[in-house]
C-alpha positions as CSV (number, residue, x, y, z in Angstrom):
1,M,-17.9,-3.7,-10.1
2,V,-14.2,-3.3,-9.3
3,N,-11.6,-4.7,-11.7
4,Y,-8.4,-5.2,-9.7
5,L,-5.1,-4.7,-11.6
6,L,-3.1,-6.3,-8.9
7,K,-4.3,-8.0,-5.7
8,K,-1.5,-8.9,-3.3
9,S,-1.1,-9.1,0.4
10,Y,2.0,-9.1,2.5
11,R,2.6,-10.1,6.1
12,L,3.9,-7.0,8.0
13,K,6.4,-8.8,10.1
14,D,8.5,-10.4,7.3
15,L,7.0,-9.1,4.0
16,K,6.1,-12.6,2.9
17,E,3.3,-12.7,0.3
18,V,0.1,-14.2,1.7
19,D,-3.3,-15.0,0.3
20,F,-5.3,-11.9,-0.6
21,E,-8.4,-11.2,1.4
22,D,-10.8,-8.4,0.9
23,L,-10.4,-5.8,3.7
24,W,-14.0,-4.7,4.0
25,G,-15.1,-5.0,7.7
26,D,-11.6,-5.4,9.1
27,H,-10.0,-3.0,11.5
28,G,-6.9,-1.1,10.4
29,V,-5.7,1.9,8.4
30,F,-5.4,2.5,4.7
31,T,-4.6,5.2,2.2
32,T,-5.6,5.4,-1.5
33,M,-3.3,7.1,-3.9
34,W,-3.5,8.0,-7.6
35,I,-0.7,6.3,-9.6
36,F,-0.3,7.7,-13.1
37,D,2.0,8.2,-16.1
38,K,5.1,6.4,-17.4
39,P,7.4,6.0,-15.4
40,S,4.9,5.8,-12.6
41,K,4.3,8.8,-10.3
42,I,2.1,8.9,-7.2
43,L,0.3,12.2,-6.5
44,F,1.1,13.5,-2.9
45,F,3.0,10.3,-2.1
46,K,4.9,11.8,0.8
47,E,1.7,13.2,2.5
48,H,-0.1,9.9,2.0
49,I,2.7,7.9,3.6
50,N,3.1,10.3,6.5
51,N,-0.6,10.2,7.2
52,L,-0.6,6.4,7.0
53,I,2.3,6.2,9.5
54,K,0.6,8.6,11.8
55,S,-2.6,6.5,11.7
56,S,-0.7,3.2,12.1
57,K,0.8,4.6,15.4
58,A,-2.7,5.4,16.7
59,Y,-3.9,1.9,15.9
60,S,-0.8,0.2,17.2
61,V,0.1,-1.3,13.8
62,F,3.3,0.7,13.4
63,K,6.8,-0.7,13.0
64,S,9.9,1.4,12.5
65,S,10.7,0.1,9.0
66,L,7.2,0.7,7.7
67,K,8.1,3.5,5.2
68,S,11.1,1.5,3.7
69,D,8.9,-1.6,3.5
70,I,6.3,0.2,1.5
71,L,8.9,1.6,-0.8
72,Y,10.4,-1.8,-1.3
73,L,7.0,-3.4,-2.1
74,L,6.1,-0.6,-4.5
75,K,9.4,-1.1,-6.4
76,K,8.9,-4.8,-6.5
77,N,5.3,-4.6,-7.9
78,L,5.3,-1.6,-10.2
79,V,6.5,-2.0,-13.8
80,S,8.6,0.9,-15.0
81,K,7.7,0.4,-18.6
82,R,3.9,0.4,-18.0
83,K,1.8,3.5,-18.2
84,Y,-0.5,3.8,-15.1
85,N,-3.7,5.5,-14.4
86,H,-5.0,3.6,-11.4
87,L,-5.8,4.0,-7.7
88,L,-3.4,2.3,-5.4
89,R,-4.6,1.2,-2.0
90,I,-2.1,0.5,0.8
91,A,-3.8,-1.1,3.8
92,L,-2.5,-2.2,7.2
93,N,-4.6,-4.4,9.4
94,L,-4.1,-6.1,12.7
95,F,-4.3,-9.7,11.5
């Protein structure tokens, strides 16, 4: 059984928070990254984001501000004083 630390979904066009829905069975792209330590670090962050952007172009989910939007949402949701040892999933779907 999975215990979610944080379940949030944001609409891609305006970054407005929307109701969280499980992504199993949906079509889209995702990456799962290890977030660890205090302050938080993400292992191979640049490579994960570059692969996510490349895949989003192939699935026509891409928008030019995608990388900056992801950085904004990470800063908004991660607590600098908290020690992390979690998996972080970023998923983009067509709906």
